[in-house]
Backbone bond lengths (Angstrom), bond angles and torsions (degrees), N, CA, C in turn:
res aa  C-N    CA-C-N  psi(-1)  N-CA   C-N-CA  omega(-1)  CA-C   N-CA-C  phi
1 M - - - 1.494 - - 1.551 107.30 -
2 K 1.332 114.69 136.84 1.439 119.95 -179.95 1.452 111.95 -73.62
3 L 1.283 119.65 156.12 1.484 122.59 -178.42 1.480 110.72 -61.19
4 A 1.315 118.95 -43.94 1.478 122.84 178.82 1.595 109.58 -54.95
5 E 1.332 116.93 -45.01 1.426 119.37 176.46 1.530 116.12 -60.31
6 Q 1.331 111.10 -39.83 1.456 117.96 179.44 1.525 111.48 -64.41
7 L 1.384 113.32 -43.02 1.450 119.44 -178.41 1.565 111.02 -66.39
8 A 1.337 112.80 -40.84 1.514 117.37 175.29 1.543 109.49 -59.53
9 G 1.251 116.65 -47.66 1.490 120.80 -179.07 1.488 110.13 -60.44
10 T 1.314 119.92 -42.28 1.396 122.58 -179.53 1.524 110.46 -63.70
11 A 1.323 112.51 -41.74 1.506 118.00 -177.51 1.517 110.01 -64.07
12 K 1.357 115.86 -44.47 1.556 121.79 175.31 1.519 106.56 -57.16
13 M 1.312 121.80 -45.88 1.426 122.06 -172.77 1.543 107.25 -64.98
14 L 1.289 119.27 -47.64 1.420 122.19 177.55 1.533 115.39 -57.59
15 Y 1.322 114.74 -43.43 1.481 119.59 179.67 1.526 109.50 -70.82
16 L 1.209 119.39 -45.91 1.449 120.87 -175.76 1.602 112.09 -70.39
17 S 1.254 118.05 -21.60 1.466 120.23 175.91 1.526 110.06 -73.83
18 T 1.272 117.23 -16.96 1.509 119.47 -175.35 1.575 109.21 -95.62
19 L 1.372 117.48 -8.26 1.461 118.93 -178.90 1.498 110.94 -68.55
20 P 1.359 118.92 133.82 1.414 121.93 175.53 1.549 113.75 -79.54
21 A 1.335 116.94 152.19 1.401 122.01 169.43 1.506 107.78 -73.40
22 V 1.316 121.95 123.00 1.470 121.19 -172.51 1.553 112.36 -106.60
23 N 1.279 115.03 -34.96 1.555 115.71 -174.30 1.519 110.24 -97.88
24 Q 1.355 112.80 173.73 1.460 114.90 -177.05 1.500 116.32 -69.84
25 D 1.359 118.00 -14.82 1.469 119.92 175.91 1.494 114.00 -88.15
26 Q 1.412 116.21 9.52 1.387 122.25 176.99 1.600 107.39 61.14
27 E 1.288 114.97 35.70 1.481 117.66 178.55 1.563 103.92 -96.84
28 R 1.426 114.26 135.80 1.446 117.66 178.53 1.494 108.37 -78.41
29 L 1.331 109.25 131.54 1.486 119.49 178.60 1.483 111.30 -113.89
30 V 1.343 114.81 140.28 1.483 120.86 -174.18 1.571 106.77 -113.84
31 P 1.347 117.24 136.73 1.519 118.25 175.34 1.462 107.81 -66.60
32 Q 1.408 115.07 158.83 1.426 123.93 -170.79 1.561 110.15 -61.19
33 K 1.324 121.27 -41.42 1.463 124.09 -179.96 1.571 108.27 -62.60
34 E 1.241 116.31 -50.68 1.496 120.24 -176.44 1.546 107.77 -68.68
35 A 1.297 120.04 -32.74 1.474 119.70 178.34 1.569 110.22 -64.85
36 A 1.371 112.63 -42.53 1.501 114.78 176.44 1.477 113.83 -64.27
37 A 1.317 117.37 -40.60 1.427 121.27 176.18 1.554 113.16 -61.63
38 Y 1.335 113.58 -41.40 1.415 121.20 178.19 1.542 112.61 -56.98
39 L 1.404 113.77 -41.92 1.454 119.67 -177.72 1.497 111.74 -86.36
40 G 1.435 117.99 -8.90 1.460 118.80 179.04 1.506 114.14 78.69
41 I 1.263 111.68 24.61 1.573 118.21 -179.43 1.557 109.21 -124.27
42 A 1.322 113.80 170.53 1.395 120.27 174.08 1.516 114.93 -80.78
43 V 1.351 115.48 151.48 1.478 114.65 178.97 1.553 113.24 -59.31
44 G 1.294 117.91 -34.28 1.412 119.01 172.46 1.511 116.91 -60.17
45 T 1.304 114.77 -36.90 1.469 119.17 177.57 1.534 109.51 -67.24
46 L 1.267 118.05 -41.61 1.486 123.59 176.93 1.536 108.31 -56.50
47 R 1.327 117.05 -46.84 1.491 123.66 -179.96 1.519 107.72 -62.87
48 D 1.287 119.74 -38.89 1.478 123.20 -177.13 1.563 108.30 -68.08
49 W 1.320 117.99 -37.10 1.490 120.79 -175.88 1.484 108.48 -69.97
50 E 1.325 123.82 -24.62 1.481 121.62 -176.24 1.552 113.36 -62.12
51 P 1.293 119.04 -50.22 1.464 115.50 177.56 1.488 116.94 -64.68
52 K 1.343 115.09 -25.44 1.502 122.15 179.37 1.532 111.28 -80.51
53 G 1.353 116.16 -8.58 1.421 119.82 178.29 1.513 118.45 83.02
54 K 1.295 112.79 6.93 1.493 118.54 179.30 1.534 113.11 -69.34
55 V 1.394 113.45 -35.97 1.427 121.12 -179.04 1.586 104.15 -119.27
56 T 1.325 115.37 125.51 1.477 118.66 176.07 1.513 111.55 -128.80
57 G 1.317 114.77 167.73 1.452 120.07 173.27 1.580 113.42 90.23
58 R 1.339 115.82 12.37 1.475 117.75 177.81 1.535 112.08 -53.56
59 V 1.214 117.51 140.86 1.495 122.26 179.99 1.587 102.20 -123.08
60 E 1.363 110.79 130.28 1.481 115.85 177.48 1.578 107.68 -101.38
61 V 1.291 115.80 126.42 1.486 118.41 177.34 1.563 101.50 -127.30
62 G 1.311 112.74 103.30 1.479 120.02 -173.54 1.490 109.84 64.72
63 R 1.291 118.76 -122.13 1.449 123.47 173.16 1.468 117.04 -97.86
64 Y 1.299 116.58 7.69 1.438 122.37 177.86 1.524 114.49 -95.86
65 M 1.329 116.91 139.20 1.416 121.54 175.80 1.536 110.16 -107.77
66 L 1.392 112.26 121.55 1.470 118.19 -177.65 1.563 109.43 -118.07
67 Y 1.306 117.77 144.37 1.380 123.09 -177.09 1.583 109.75 -118.48
68 P 1.297 120.98 139.17 1.436 125.72 178.24 1.534 109.42 -63.64
69 L 1.367 117.54 131.25 1.478 121.66 -177.24 1.452 112.23 -61.02
70 D 1.368 119.05 -34.95 1.482 120.92 -179.34 1.498 112.46 -66.87
71 V 1.358 118.50 -29.07 1.499 121.35 173.83 1.484 112.18 -65.49
72 L 1.408 111.68 -45.32 1.482 118.08 178.42 1.497 112.22 -62.46
73 Q 1.286 117.08 -44.29 1.496 121.97 -179.28 1.512 109.52 -65.20
74 A 1.362 119.85 -35.14 1.517 120.41 172.80 1.369 112.42 -61.63
75 L 1.417 120.51 -40.65 1.394 123.19 -174.23 1.561 110.50 -65.73
76 C 1.285 116.04 -36.04 1.491 118.87 -175.66 1.511 111.35 -105.88
77 G 1.335 121.49 1.52 1.393 124.62 176.75 1.517 113.11 71.69
78 D 1.308 118.49 24.42 1.443 124.46 -170.01 1.606 104.31 -110.90
79 T 1.386 117.47 98.55 1.385 118.11 -177.50 1.507 109.75 -125.00
80 M 1.347 118.50 11.18 1.445 119.84 -174.12 1.509 114.12 -77.87
81 Y 1.381 120.58 -4.21 1.414 124.38 -178.16 1.465 116.44 -107.09
82 D 1.292 117.45 16.41 1.406 124.56 179.86 1.521 111.85 -60.22
């Protein structure tokens, strides 16, 4: 594994460990902007994926769009930080 990939993985792990459990199922939810950054895509792309069914499980809290962490991990195949 390249050093850049290791550093990116470490940064993800540190960030994800600080996310609070937001819903009653104790499922970690990620804000839209951070979800897009986690996936390495633009926020607009994330929004485009929703009607196509590529991203599911969005939760609306007021005006904020939150995505379940497990859905994001499944999209990028990154489950080592559970």
